[in-house]
C-alpha positions as CSV (number, residue, x, y, z in Angstrom):
1,M,155.5,157.4,107.5
2,A,158.4,157.0,110.0
3,S,161.7,158.7,109.6
4,V,165.0,158.8,111.5
5,R,167.2,161.8,111.7
6,V,170.9,161.3,112.5
7,T,173.5,164.1,113.0
8,L,176.2,163.9,110.4
9,P,179.9,163.7,111.4
10,V,181.6,167.1,111.0
11,S,183.8,165.6,108.2
12,I,180.8,165.2,105.9
13,R,178.4,168.0,106.8
14,S,179.4,169.7,103.5
15,V,178.1,166.8,101.5
16,V,174.8,167.7,99.8
17,T,174.1,164.7,97.5
18,R,172.3,161.6,98.7
19,A,174.9,159.2,97.1
20,Q,177.8,161.1,98.6
21,A,176.2,161.1,102.0
22,L,175.5,157.3,101.9
23,V,179.1,156.6,100.9
24,E,180.7,158.9,103.4
25,L,178.5,157.8,106.3
26,T,179.0,154.1,105.5
27,Q,182.8,154.6,105.5
28,N,182.9,156.8,108.6
29,A,180.3,155.3,110.9
30,E,179.9,151.7,109.5
31,W,176.2,152.5,109.0
32,S,174.0,150.4,106.7
33,A,171.1,151.9,104.8
34,T,169.8,148.7,103.1
35,R,166.2,149.1,101.9
36,Q,166.0,152.6,103.1
37,T,166.6,156.0,101.5
38,V,169.1,158.5,102.7
39,F,168.9,162.3,102.4
40,V,171.0,165.2,103.6
41,Y,169.4,168.3,105.1
42,Q,171.8,170.9,106.5
43,D,173.8,168.9,109.1
44,T,171.5,166.0,109.6
45,L,170.7,162.8,107.8
46,E,167.1,161.8,107.2
47,I,166.0,158.2,106.4
48,H,162.6,157.7,104.9
49,S,160.9,154.4,103.8
50,D,159.1,155.4,100.6
51,N,159.8,159.0,99.6
52,V,162.7,161.4,98.9
53,L,163.5,164.6,100.7
54,Y,165.8,166.9,98.7
55,H,167.9,169.8,100.0
56,N,166.8,173.0,98.3
57,N,168.3,176.3,99.6
58,G,167.7,175.2,103.2
59,A,164.1,174.0,102.6
60,G,163.0,170.4,102.2
61,S,160.9,169.2,99.3
62,C,159.5,165.6,98.9
63,T,159.0,163.4,95.9
64,C,158.1,159.8,95.6
65,L,160.8,157.2,94.8
66,Q,161.2,155.8,91.3
67,D,158.3,153.4,90.4
68,Y,156.1,154.8,93.3
69,L,153.0,157.0,92.8
70,G,151.0,159.3,95.0
71,N,151.4,162.4,97.2
72,P,154.8,162.2,99.0
73,Y,153.6,164.3,101.8
74,E,150.8,161.7,102.6
75,G,152.1,158.4,101.3
76,C,153.6,156.8,98.2
77,R,152.5,153.5,96.8
78,P,153.5,151.1,94.1
79,E,151.7,151.1,90.7
80,C,149.7,148.1,91.7
81,V,149.2,145.4,94.4
82,L,146.4,143.4,92.9
83,N,145.4,142.6,89.3
84,T,142.3,144.8,89.7
85,D,144.6,147.8,90.1
86,C,145.5,147.5,86.4
87,A,143.6,147.7,83.1
88,S,141.8,144.5,82.1
89,N,144.5,143.7,79.6
90,R,147.3,144.0,82.1
91,A,148.3,141.9,85.2
92,C,150.1,143.1,88.4
93,I,153.5,141.5,88.2
94,R,156.1,142.6,90.8
95,N,154.0,145.7,91.6
96,K,153.9,146.8,88.0
97,C,151.0,146.6,85.5
98,Q,152.5,144.5,82.8
99,N,151.5,142.4,79.8
100,P,151.4,138.8,81.2
101,C,151.7,137.2,77.7
102,P,155.5,137.2,77.0
103,G,156.8,133.7,77.6
104,T,153.4,132.2,78.4
105,C,152.3,130.6,75.1
106,G,154.0,128.0,73.0
107,Q,155.3,128.2,69.5
108,N,152.8,129.1,66.7
109,A,150.3,130.3,69.3
110,D,148.7,133.7,69.9
111,C,148.1,135.2,73.4
112,Q,145.2,137.4,74.4
113,V,144.7,138.9,77.9
114,V,141.2,138.5,79.2
115,N,140.4,140.0,82.6
116,H,144.1,140.2,83.5
117,L,144.7,136.5,82.6
118,P,146.6,135.3,79.5
119,S,144.7,133.0,77.1
120,C,146.6,131.0,74.5
121,T,145.2,129.7,71.2
122,C,146.9,128.1,68.2
123,I,147.1,130.4,65.1
124,L,145.0,129.7,62.1
125,E,145.6,126.3,60.4
126,Y,147.5,125.0,63.4
127,T,146.5,122.6,66.2
128,G,147.9,121.3,69.4
129,D,148.6,122.5,72.9
130,P,148.9,126.3,72.6
131,F,150.8,126.5,75.9
132,R,153.6,124.2,74.6
133,Y,153.6,123.8,70.8
134,C,151.1,124.0,67.9
135,N,151.5,121.9,64.8
136,L,150.4,122.6,61.2
137,L,147.2,120.9,60.3
138,P,147.6,118.1,57.8
139,R,146.7,119.3,54.3
140,E,144.7,116.1,53.6
141,P,143.1,114.7,56.7
142,P,142.9,110.9,56.8
143,P,139.7,109.4,55.4
144,S,137.0,109.1,58.0
145,E,133.9,107.2,58.4
146,P,130.9,108.9,56.8
147,G,129.1,111.1,59.3
148,D,131.9,111.1,62.0
149,P,130.8,114.0,64.2
150,C,134.3,114.4,65.6
151,I,135.9,115.3,62.3
152,P,136.4,118.2,62.3
153,S,136.3,118.5,66.1
154,P,133.7,120.8,67.4
155,C,135.2,120.9,70.9
156,G,137.7,123.8,70.7
157,P,141.3,124.0,72.0
158,N,142.7,121.8,74.8
159,S,139.8,119.4,74.5
160,Q,139.1,115.9,73.1
161,C,136.1,114.6,71.1
162,R,134.5,111.1,71.5
163,Q,131.7,109.7,69.4
164,V,128.9,108.3,71.5
165,N,125.9,106.9,69.7
166,G,126.7,109.0,66.7
167,Q,127.0,112.2,68.7
168,A,130.1,114.3,69.5
169,V,130.9,114.3,73.2
170,C,133.5,116.9,74.2
171,S,135.7,116.9,77.4
172,C,138.8,118.8,78.5
173,L,142.2,117.1,78.1
174,P,143.7,115.7,81.3
175,T,145.2,118.3,83.7
176,Y,143.0,121.0,82.1
177,I,140.0,122.5,83.8
178,G,136.7,124.1,82.6
179,S,134.4,122.9,79.9
180,P,134.8,122.9,76.1
181,P,135.4,125.2,74.3
182,G,136.9,127.0,77.3
183,C,139.4,124.4,78.6
184,R,142.5,125.9,80.1
185,P,145.3,124.9,82.6
186,E,144.7,125.3,86.3
187,C,146.9,128.3,86.2
188,V,149.3,130.3,84.0
189,V,150.5,132.9,86.5
190,S,150.7,132.7,90.3
191,S,148.1,135.4,90.7
192,E,145.5,132.8,89.6
193,C,146.3,130.7,92.7
194,L,145.5,131.2,96.4
195,Q,148.0,133.5,98.3
196,N,149.7,130.4,99.8
197,R,150.2,128.7,96.5
198,A,152.4,129.3,93.4
199,C,151.9,128.4,89.8
200,V,154.4,125.7,88.9
201,N,154.1,123.8,85.6
202,Q,150.6,125.2,85.2
203,K,149.5,123.7,88.6
204,C,148.8,125.6,91.9
205,I,151.1,123.9,94.4
206,D,152.8,124.6,97.7
207,P,156.2,126.2,96.7
208,C,157.8,125.3,100.1
209,P,158.9,121.6,99.8
210,G,162.6,121.5,99.1
211,T,163.1,125.3,99.5
212,C,164.3,125.7,103.1
213,G,167.2,124.2,105.0
214,L,167.4,121.9,108.0
215,N,165.5,123.0,111.2
216,A,163.9,125.8,109.2
217,R,160.2,126.6,108.7
218,C,158.6,127.9,105.5
219,E,155.7,130.3,105.1
220,V,154.2,131.2,101.7
221,I,153.5,135.0,101.5
222,N,152.0,136.4,98.3
223,H,152.9,133.2,96.3
224,S,156.6,133.3,97.4
225,P,158.2,130.9,100.0
226,I,159.8,132.7,103.0
227,C,162.2,130.6,105.1
228,S,163.1,131.3,108.8
229,C,164.8,129.3,111.5
230,Q,162.6,127.6,114.1
231,A,162.2,129.0,117.6
232,D,165.4,128.7,119.6
233,F,167.5,128.1,116.4
234,T,169.8,130.4,114.5
235,G,171.7,130.2,111.2
236,D,171.0,130.3,107.5
237,P,167.4,129.2,107.0
238,F,168.0,128.3,103.4
239,T,170.9,125.9,104.3
240,R,170.8,124.9,108.0
241,C,169.7,126.3,111.4
242,F,171.6,125.3,114.6
243,P,170.2,125.4,118.2
244,N,171.0,128.6,120.1
245,P,173.9,128.1,122.5
246,P,172.7,127.6,126.1
247,P,173.0,130.6,128.4
248,Q,176.2,130.8,130.5
249,P,175.5,129.8,134.1
250,T,175.7,132.7,136.6
251,P,178.8,132.1,138.8
252,T,177.9,131.5,142.5
253,P,180.0,133.6,144.8
254,P,182.0,131.5,147.4
255,V,180.4,131.2,150.8
256,Y,182.6,132.7,153.5
257,V,183.4,130.2,156.4
258,N,185.0,131.7,159.5
259,P,187.7,129.2,160.6
260,C,187.4,130.6,164.2
261,V,183.8,129.4,164.6
262,P,183.8,127.3,166.5
263,S,187.1,128.4,168.1
264,P,189.9,125.7,168.0
265,C,192.1,127.6,170.4
266,G,191.0,126.5,173.9
267,A,190.4,128.5,177.1
268,N,191.8,131.9,177.8
269,S,192.8,132.4,174.2
270,Q,191.6,134.2,171.1
271,C,191.3,133.1,167.5
272,R,192.0,135.3,164.4
273,D,191.3,134.5,160.8
274,I,194.5,134.9,158.8
275,G,194.2,134.0,155.1
276,G,191.4,131.6,155.8
277,S,193.3,129.8,158.6
278,P,192.8,130.1,162.4
279,S,195.6,131.8,164.4
280,C,195.5,131.3,168.2
281,S,197.0,133.5,170.8
282,C,196.6,134.0,174.6
283,L,194.5,136.7,175.9
C-alpha cells in the first residue's frame, strides 16, 4: 500500500487530530485530500489509501477505515466485491452484504432470497405480477367449461396457461424467462447482468445511451456508466467536451542580414553596420 509523507508547516505541527490537520493544511497550503486519508505523526503528515495511522505517544498504530476489514498492516478490503463473498441470503450491494429484497417486489407480494437473488411471489389468495402488483383472487371464479385443465392454473407465477387438445400447456409471460413454474424477469438487480450491462426495468441493457455529453465516450465498469472526453478533447464529459487548443507556434528568431555585405561604399572606403543601415567612410 502506497503512502505519502509531507512535512507539516511549523504553524500546525502541534495539531494531533486528523480532522484538525486536514483543515489546517487545506487552509495553509491549498492542499486537497479527496478520497485519501490524512494522519499526523510528530511533524509529518501521512496519507494512506485504505487504513488509518494514529499518533500514540510517538508510536504509530494502524487500523482499517470504517466499513473495511482485514489486517491494516497487510491490506484492508471491503466487506464484499462479489455476491459469493456474502451469505446465500444476502447480495453484494455497494461493497456491503445486504438484503436485496427491499423495494424489489410489488404490493401484496413476498420476497425470498435464493442464492443471492431476490425472488418475488404473490401472498396466499393473491394473484398477478409479484414484481408490480398482486390482486386478490375473486371469491367466486367465473363458471368454466367442465374439465378445463387451466382452471385453476397449474403453471405457477409469471406464466400463462393454454388448453391444447384438452391438456394444459404452460409458458412464461412475455418479457419473462425460464420455464414454468420458475418464470422470472431477465434481471432484478444489476449483479445478474454482465459487467458491461445494468438492470433497468428488469432488462439487462447498456446504461451508456444518453448518459454522456457531446464528444465524450462512455465505458461501463461494474454495471455503471463512466464518461470521459475523447482523445485530444477536454471539458465536462457529462455535458460537452471541446477540442484542446492548438499548441502555440515557436517564435522564429529574426535572421541577421549584414547591410555591408556586399559593400555599397565603393573603392577605398569602409562600411559599418549602424542600427541595421550601412555607414560608409573613407579609409
